[in-house]
N, C-alpha and C positions, 0 to 999 in steps of 0.2 A: 504494500500500500504506500501511497504517497500522500502528503498533506498539502492542500492548496489553501491559500489565504483568500477569504471572501471579503476582506476589509474594504476594498474598493467599492464593492457592490453595496455593502451596508452604509458606507458614507454617502454614496450617490442617492440611495433611497431617502436619506435624511437631509440631503443637500448641505452636507457638512464638509468642511475642508480639513485637511490634515492639520493645519496650524491651529484650528479651533479645537480639534480633538486633543492635540498636544497640550494646549493651554488648560483645558478642562481636566485632563487626566494627569498631567504632570509627567507624562512619558515623553522622552526625547523625540524631537521631530524626525531625526534620522532613523530611529528605530521604527517609528510609524511609517515612514516612507518606504523602508525596506519591506515591511509587512504589506503595505498597500500594493507594492509592485511584485509581491510574491517572491521576494529574494531572501527570505529568512532561512536560517538553518535550524533555529530553535526559538521557542517563545517562553519567556519567564511567566510562571503561573500568576504572579502578582499583577503583571501587565495585562494578562488576559482577563483577570478578574476586574480590573479597572475599566477595560474597554467594554466588557459585558455590562457592567453597571451603568456606564455613561450611555451606551447605545441601547440599553434595555433589551438585551438579547442573551442567548445562551452561547456556550462555546461552539456548538455545532453550527451556529449562524455565522461565526467568524472563520472557523477552520473546517475545511471539507476534506474528507478522506476518500481517495479514489484508488481503485485497484491498479496495480502496477502492470502495465502492458508494454513495456519498452525494454530494449536490450542495450540502450545507450549507457556507456560506462559511467557517465556523470550521475545517472539515476540508480545505478546498482547499489551504491552506498545507502540509498534510502531504503532499500529492501532490508539490508542488514540491520538498520536501526528500527524499522517499523514492523517487520514481520516477527510474530511470536516465535519463540524457540520451542520446537516440538518436545 
C-alpha cells in the first residue's frame, strides 16, 4: 500500500490557503506545502491531529491508502514500510 495526501482537496473544499492553515495550526508552512503536494515521507501524529481538528475531518479524509501496483524502485520502499509483516 501507498499513502496519498488529500490535503489539497480538503483545503480546496474549504477555500482555505496553506498560509491560513499554517497560521491557525501553528504547523510550519513548508511542512504543509510538502503535504499539500504529496511529497511527504512521514507525518507527525500531533500535526495530523491539529489538521483534523482545524479542518473538522478524520485522518482518512487527509490520508488515503491505495494498493501498490507499481514496480518503480522509488515506490518499492513504500511497500517495505507499509505492508504488514506476515
